[in-house]
C-alpha positions in Angstrom: -75.1 -42.1 34.6 -71.5 -43.5 34.9 -68.4 -41.5 35.7 -65.5 -42.8 33.6 -62.1 -42.9 35.3 -58.6 -43.7 34.0 -56.7 -45.7 35.7 -58.3 -44.3 39.3 -57.5 -40.5 37.8 -59.6 -37.8 37.1 -59.7 -37.7 33.3 -59.6 -33.8 33.4 -56.8 -33.5 35.4 -54.6 -35.9 33.2 -55.7 -33.8 30.1 -54.6 -30.9 31.6 -51.1 -32.2 32.9 -51.1 -33.4 29.2 -51.5 -30.1 27.9 -48.2 -28.5 30.0 -46.3 -31.5 28.9 -47.0 -30.7 25.3 -46.7 -27.0 25.9 -43.3 -27.9 27.3 -42.1 -30.3 24.8 -43.1 -27.5 22.2 -41.0 -24.7 23.5 -38.1 -27.3 23.9 -38.6 -28.0 20.3 -38.8 -24.4 19.2 -35.9 -23.5 21.1 -33.4 -26.3 19.8 -34.5 -25.4 16.2 -33.5 -21.7 16.9 -30.3 -22.7 18.2 -29.7 -25.2 15.1 -30.5 -22.1 12.9 -27.7 -19.8 14.5 -25.3 -22.2 14.6 -25.6 -23.3 10.7 -25.7 -19.3 9.8 -22.4 -18.9 12.1 -20.9 -21.7 10.3 -22.0 -20.2 6.7 -20.7 -16.7 7.7 -17.5 -18.1 8.9 -16.7 -19.6 6.1 -18.2 -17.5 3.4 -16.0 -16.6 0.5 -16.9 -13.6 -1.8 -14.8 -14.9 -4.4 -17.3 -17.9 -4.8 -20.3 -15.3 -5.6 -17.8 -13.5 -8.4 -16.2 -16.6 -10.0 -18.1 -16.2 -13.0 -16.6 -12.5 -13.7 -12.8 -13.4 -12.3 -11.9 -14.6 -15.9 -12.1 -10.6 -16.5 -9.8 -9.7 -14.1 -8.0 -12.6 -12.4 -5.0 -11.0 -11.6 -4.0 -13.6 -8.5 -3.2 -16.2 -11.6 -0.3 -14.4 -12.3 1.3 -12.6 -9.6 3.7 -10.8 -11.5 1.3 -8.9 -13.4 0.9 -5.6 -12.4 -1.9 -3.1 -13.2 -2.2 0.3 -14.2 -3.9 2.6 -11.3 -5.6 4.9 -13.4 -7.0 1.7 -15.3 -8.4 -0.1 -12.7 -11.5 2.3 -13.0 -12.0 1.6 -8.9 -12.5 4.8 -6.7 -12.3 4.2 -2.7 -15.0 5.9 -0.9 -14.7 8.6 1.9 -14.7 6.9 5.2 -17.4 8.1 7.5 -15.6 7.8 10.8 -15.5 11.2 12.4 -12.2 12.7 13.6 -11.8 14.2 17.0 -12.0 18.1 16.9 -8.3 19.2 15.8 -6.9 22.4 16.9 -4.9 24.7 14.1 -1.5 23.0 13.6 1.3 25.5 14.0 4.5 24.0 12.8 6.7 26.7 13.4 5.6 27.1 17.1 6.5 23.5 17.9 9.7 22.6 20.0 12.8 20.8 18.4 12.2 16.8 18.7 14.1 15.2 21.6 13.0 11.6 20.6 15.6 10.1 23.3 13.5 10.3 26.2 9.8 10.4 27.3 7.7 13.5 27.6 7.3 14.6 31.2 3.8 15.2 30.2 2.3 13.0 27.2 -0.4 14.1 25.2 -1.4 10.3 24.7 -0.8 7.3 27.1 0.4 4.9 24.4 0.2 1.7 26.7 -3.3 2.2 27.4 -4.2 2.9 23.8 -2.7 -0.5 22.9 -4.6 -2.3 25.5 -7.8 -0.7 24.5 -7.6 -1.1 21.0 -6.0 -4.9 20.7 -8.9 -6.1 23.4 -11.5 -4.6 20.7 -9.6 -6.0 17.8 -8.5 -9.4 19.2 -12.0 -10.5 19.3 -13.1 -9.2 16.0 -10.4 -11.1 14.3 -10.4 -14.0 16.0 -13.6 -15.3 14.1 -11.3 -15.0 10.6 -8.4 -16.8 11.9 -8.4 -19.6 9.7 -10.1 -17.6 7.1 -7.9 -14.8 5.1 -10.4 -13.9 2.2 -13.0 -13.6 4.8 -10.8 -11.7 7.2 -9.8 -9.0 3.8 -13.8 -8.9 2.7 -15.6 -8.0 6.0 -12.5 -5.8 6.7 -14.3 -2.6 6.8 -17.5 -3.7 7.9 -16.1 -5.1 11.5 -12.5 -3.8 12.5 -14.2 0.0 12.3 -15.8 -0.3 15.3 -12.2 0.0 17.7 -11.5 3.6 16.1 -14.6 4.1 18.3 -12.8 3.3 21.6 -12.3 6.1 24.2 -8.6 6.4 24.0 -8.1 5.3 20.3 -10.8 8.1 19.1 -9.1 10.8 20.7 -5.8 10.3 18.6 -5.7 13.6 16.0 -5.8 11.7 13.0 -6.0 13.9 9.9 -7.6 13.2 6.6 -5.8 14.0 3.6 -8.0 13.6 0.6 -7.5 14.3 -3.1 -10.6 13.2 -4.3 -9.5 9.7 -5.3 -7.9 8.5 -2.3 -8.4 9.3 1.5 -4.7 9.4 3.3 -4.6 9.8 6.9 -1.6 10.9 8.9 -1.4 12.1 12.6 0.9 15.2 12.7 4.3 15.6 14.6 4.3 17.5 17.9 7.9 18.4 17.6 10.3 19.7 15.1 12.0 17.2 13.0 12.8 16.4 8.8 9.7 14.2 8.1 10.0 11.4 5.4 7.4 10.3 3.4 7.8 7.4 1.1 5.3 6.5 -1.5 4.9 3.0 -3.4 2.8 3.8 -6.5 2.6 7.2 -6.5 -0.2 9.2 -8.7 -0.1 12.6 -10.8 -2.9 13.9 -8.4 -0.9 15.0 -5.2 -3.1 17.1 -3.6 -2.7 15.0 -0.5 1.5 15.5 -0.7 1.0 19.1 -1.3 -1.0 19.8 2.0 1.4 18.1 4.1 4.2 20.1 2.4 2.5 23.2 3.6 1.7 22.0 7.2 5.3 20.5 7.6 8.2 22.6 6.4 10.9 20.2 6.7 9.2 17.3 4.5 11.2 14.9 2.5 9.4 13.0 -0.2 10.4 9.7 -2.1 8.3 8.2 -4.8 8.2 5.5 -7.0 5.6 4.6 -9.8 6.5 2.2 -13.1 3.8 4.4 -15.2 5.0 8.1 -14.6 8.5 9.5 -15.8 8.3 12.4 -12.8 5.9 13.4 -10.5 7.0 16.8 -9.3 5.9 16.7 -5.6 8.6 13.9 -5.1 12.1 15.3 -4.6 13.6 11.9 -5.5 11.4 9.6 -7.9 12.1 6.5 -9.8 9.7 5.2 -12.5 9.7 1.4 -11.3 8.0 -1.0 -9.6 9.3 -3.2 -6.4 10.0 -6.6 -7.1 11.5 -9.3 -5.3 14.3 -9.5 -7.8 15.5 -7.5 -10.9 13.3 -8.9 -13.3 10.7 -6.9 -15.4 7.1 -6.9 -14.4 4.5 -7.7 -16.9 1.7 -5.1 -17.0 -1.9 -6.1 -17.2 -3.7 -5.1 -20.4 -7.5 -4.3 -20.2 -8.2 -5.6 -23.6 -5.1 -8.3 -24.0 -3.8 -9.3 -20.1 -1.3 -11.6 -21.3 0.0 -9.2 -23.8 3.9 -9.6 -23.8 4.7 -6.1 -25.1 3.6 -4.3 -21.8 6.4 -4.9 -19.3 7.7 -2.2 -16.6 11.0 -1.8 -15.2 11.4 -2.7 -11.4 13.9 -2.5 -8.5 14.8 -5.0 -5.9 13.0 -4.0 -2.9 15.7 -4.7 -0.2 18.1 -2.5 -2.6 15.2 0.6 -3.0 15.1 0.9 0.9 18.8 0.4 1.4 20.1 2.6 -0.8 17.4 4.7 -2.7 15.4 5.6 0.5 18.6 5.5 2.6 16.9 6.7 5.8 16.5 5.0 9.4 13.2 6.4 9.8 10.3 6.5 7.5 7.7 8.8 9.0 4.9 7.7 6.3 4.9 5.1 3.5 1.8 5.0 1.8 1.8 1.5 -0.5 -0.9 1.3 -3.6 -1.3 -1.9 -5.7 0.6 -0.3 -8.6 3.8 -0.1 -6.2 4.5 -3.8 -7.7 5.2 -6.7 -5.8 6.2 -5.4 -2.5 6.2 -8.0 0.1 4.7 -6.0 2.9 4.2 -8.9 5.2 7.8 -9.6 5.5 9.1 -5.9 6.3 6.5 -4.7 8.5 6.2 -7.6 10.9 8.4 -8.1 13.9 11.9 -9.1 13.3 11.1 -8.7 9.9 13.2 -6.9 6.8 12.8 -3.3 8.0 13.9 -4.4 11.5 16.9 -6.3 10.0 17.8 -3.2 8.2 17.3 -1.0 11.2 14.8 0.9 9.6 11.6 2.1 11.7 8.2 3.0 10.3 5.7 5.5 12.0 2.5 5.6 9.9 1.2 3.6 6.7 -1.4 4.0 4.7 -2.1 0.5 2.3 -4.2 -0.2 -0.3 -5.1 -4.1 -0.8 -6.3 -5.6 -3.9 -8.8 -8.5 -3.1 -6.1 -11.4 -4.3 -3.9 -9.9 -1.6 -6.0 -11.9 1.6 -3.2 -14.3 2.1 -0.1 -11.5 2.5 -3.0 -9.4 4.3 -3.6 -12.2 6.9 0.4 -13.0 7.1 0.6 -9.1 8.1 -2.1 -8.6 10.6 -2.3 -11.8 12.5 1.4 -11.4 13.8 0.5 -7.5 14.2 -2.4 -8.4 16.5 0.1 -11.0 18.7 2.8 -8.2 18.5 0.8 -5.1 19.1 3.1 -3.3 17.5 0.1 -1.4 15.2 -3.0 -0.3 15.7 -5.1 0.0 12.7 -7.6 2.2 11.8 -9.7 4.0 9.1 -10.9 0.8 7.1 -12.9 1.7 3.5 -13.4 -0.6 0.8 -14.9 -0.1 -2.9 -18.0 -1.8 -3.8 -17.6 -5.6 -4.2 -14.5 -5.2 -2.4 -11.7 -4.8 -5.3 -9.8 -2.6 -3.3 -9.7 -2.3 1.0 -7.9 0.4 2.1 -6.3 1.0 5.9 -4.1 3.3 8.2 -1.7 1.6 10.4 -0.1 3.5 13.4 3.4 2.4 14.9 2.8 2.1 18.9 5.7 0.2 19.9 8.7 2.1 18.7 9.8 4.8 21.1 11.0 7.3 18.8 7.3 7.1 16.7 5.4 7.1 20.0 7.2 10.1 21.1 7.0 12.2 18.2 3.3 11.7 17.2 1.7 10.4 20.3 3.6 12.4 23.2 
């Protein structure tokens, strides 16, 4: 019997080597394929634009094409769900037992370390928002599904944030640690004032200023104007659900700078609530460092803001500098189904008076 050899090497040995080499090439191929698929999915995720999927229905309520349009909140048919982020255990709040406010110096025994909160929060938030740096629409759409994890950081989760919901909207607030007049300004108020009434019951010295273009008077507000805010004094077109370009539906407006400088007329707004029926308020130009509020000498300690999906560019122009400036931390994000409305809470952690009143 002849024993065949291949190039003086045992055939069985070469066969085993070939099988091993084949397995190696096969594993390299699989790993390469997996990496390519992951890269492809990442690119698609980062470039995802929720407007693309809803383009067919955008003709029904496409208010972005006409930024001077304003829709009545009661006509929008949107209700925000309640957040699932738990609040820390809260002790009973007794305003009458608090000391008078002295906001000129830091407390010797602060309740919260604002600097440590800032470092912890933005270490979390910066990494999350980096992926949306060139994608404003993606940032807004994914906001409630990503940034909420920063609420759960050790120091951030300890902030005594209280919920004030009225069954339709959920507002958030940190209550003051000392006695001083607290001012609430609401842009786009509503007849449902359960949240405002609860705050008024807790804070004995509580001033309220409100606007809404669709109500002549809301009794929860001491000062109230039936106007929407605008960049000028021209009227705003109210979008009608049946005829969104109806010429007859206009609402009165007030210049945003005039409103805050003269009508509000205070140098510290403790709580600012911004709703879509506020009008064309350019919050991105007012809340940032060196913005309009700072030029007027006005400080804002807390903000509850509701953003429509058409305001992604404005939202990005606000949030991107805030991350760099580290002036506000943003908490309790939520959104309606489909992302029509997004809501979040901002707390000023840079202004000494705000920090002393609410965190120290």
